[in-house]
C-alpha positions as CSV (number, residue, x, y, z in Angstrom):
1,M,0.0,0.0,0.0
2,D,1.5,3.4,-1.0
3,V,1.7,6.1,1.5
4,T,-0.7,9.0,0.7
5,I,0.6,11.7,3.0
6,K,3.8,12.1,4.9
7,S,3.9,14.6,7.8
8,R,6.7,16.0,10.0
9,Y,6.2,17.8,13.3
10,L,8.1,21.2,13.0
11,G,7.8,22.2,16.6
12,N,5.7,25.1,18.1
13,L,2.5,23.1,17.4
14,R,3.1,23.1,13.6
15,V,3.0,20.1,11.2
16,E,4.1,20.1,7.6
17,S,2.3,17.5,5.4
18,T,3.3,16.4,1.9
19,H,0.9,14.9,-0.6
20,M,3.1,12.1,-2.0
21,Q,1.5,11.9,-5.4
22,S,1.8,15.6,-6.2
23,G,4.5,16.9,-3.8
24,N,2.1,19.7,-2.6
25,K,2.7,20.7,1.0
26,I,0.6,22.2,3.7
27,I,1.4,23.4,7.2
28,T,-1.1,23.3,10.0
29,D,-0.9,25.4,13.1
30,A,-2.8,25.0,16.4
31,P,-5.6,27.6,16.7
32,V,-5.2,30.6,19.0
33,D,-7.7,29.2,21.5
34,N,-5.6,26.0,21.8
35,R,-2.1,27.5,22.4
36,G,-1.3,28.1,18.7
37,K,-0.6,31.1,16.7
38,G,-3.5,30.6,14.3
39,E,-1.1,31.5,11.3
40,A,-2.2,28.5,9.2
41,F,-5.2,26.1,8.9
42,S,-5.7,24.1,12.0
43,P,-6.3,20.4,11.7
44,T,-10.0,21.0,12.5
45,D,-10.1,23.7,9.8
46,L,-8.9,21.1,7.3
47,L,-11.7,18.8,8.4
48,A,-14.2,21.5,7.7
49,T,-12.5,22.4,4.5
50,S,-12.5,18.8,3.4
51,L,-16.3,18.6,4.0
52,G,-16.9,21.7,1.8
53,S,-14.5,20.6,-0.9
54,C,-15.7,17.1,-1.1
55,I,-19.4,18.2,-1.5
56,T,-18.3,20.8,-4.1
57,T,-16.4,18.2,-6.0
58,I,-19.3,15.7,-6.2
59,M,-21.6,18.5,-7.2
60,G,-19.1,19.4,-10.0
61,I,-18.9,15.8,-11.2
62,T,-22.7,15.7,-11.3
63,A,-22.9,19.1,-13.1
64,M,-20.2,18.0,-15.6
65,D,-22.0,14.8,-16.3
66,N,-25.4,16.6,-17.0
67,G,-24.1,19.7,-18.9
68,I,-24.8,22.0,-16.0
69,D,-22.3,25.0,-15.5
70,I,-21.7,25.7,-11.9
71,E,-18.3,27.3,-12.4
72,G,-17.9,30.3,-10.2
73,T,-19.9,28.8,-7.3
74,D,-18.6,30.3,-4.0
75,V,-18.6,28.2,-0.8
76,E,-18.4,29.5,2.7
77,V,-17.6,27.0,5.5
78,T,-18.2,27.7,9.1
79,K,-16.7,25.4,11.8
80,I,-18.4,25.3,15.2
81,M,-16.5,23.9,18.0
82,A,-17.6,22.2,21.2
83,S,-15.9,21.3,24.4
84,D,-15.9,18.5,26.9
85,P,-14.4,16.9,24.8
86,R,-13.0,19.5,22.4
87,R,-14.3,18.6,19.0
88,V,-16.0,20.0,15.9
89,A,-19.7,19.9,16.7
90,E,-21.1,21.3,13.5
91,V,-19.9,22.4,10.0
92,V,-22.0,24.7,8.0
93,V,-21.3,24.6,4.3
94,E,-23.2,27.4,2.3
95,F,-23.2,27.5,-1.5
96,F,-23.6,30.7,-3.6
97,F,-24.3,29.7,-7.2
98,P,-23.7,32.2,-10.0
99,D,-26.9,33.5,-11.7
100,K,-27.1,31.1,-14.7
101,G,-30.8,30.5,-14.9
102,Y,-30.8,27.0,-13.4
103,S,-34.0,25.0,-13.8
104,L,-35.7,23.4,-10.8
105,E,-34.6,20.0,-12.2
106,Q,-30.9,21.1,-12.3
107,K,-31.0,22.6,-8.8
108,K,-32.6,19.5,-7.4
109,M,-30.0,17.2,-9.2
110,I,-27.1,19.2,-7.7
111,E,-28.6,19.4,-4.2
112,N,-29.4,15.7,-4.1
113,V,-25.7,14.7,-4.3
114,A,-24.5,17.1,-1.5
115,G,-24.4,14.5,1.3
116,I,-23.3,11.4,-0.7
117,S,-19.7,12.0,-1.3
118,P,-16.9,10.3,0.7
119,V,-16.2,13.0,3.3
120,P,-19.8,13.5,4.5
121,L,-20.3,9.8,4.6
122,S,-17.0,9.2,6.5
123,L,-17.6,11.6,9.3
124,S,-19.4,10.6,12.6
125,A,-23.1,10.9,12.7
126,E,-22.6,13.0,15.8
127,L,-21.1,15.8,13.6
128,K,-23.9,18.0,12.5
129,Q,-23.5,18.8,8.7
130,T,-25.6,21.8,7.7
131,I,-25.7,22.5,4.0
132,R,-27.3,25.6,2.5
133,F,-27.9,26.4,-1.1
134,N,-28.3,30.0,-2.5
135,W,-29.3,30.0,-6.1
């Protein structure tokens, strides 16, 4: 089995991770409210980002397969933390689609795939996933 990601602890609550296939690197930093500097994505920020990106990707695949143009769609992700234990309690993913005259059928087709991509299906049922669509 090939390694997907290699990470190294850099000290000061920072981790550098390398995507082995592409060589792309990211650095995470602990958030300010957990002894970090907040100068980069935190691990929980990446979890929330993964949810939004995965949903956007599956909507893009569905759009592409059905001749629907959703290019230019903006996505806002809000992470809501809980304590005891410290965890992500809710992720709100809000989509803002460009004004391209989508039909009701096209909107429904895109909305119906929002929760069936790998990341939403992999997360605990205890994590509230709120998805909003603005057409």
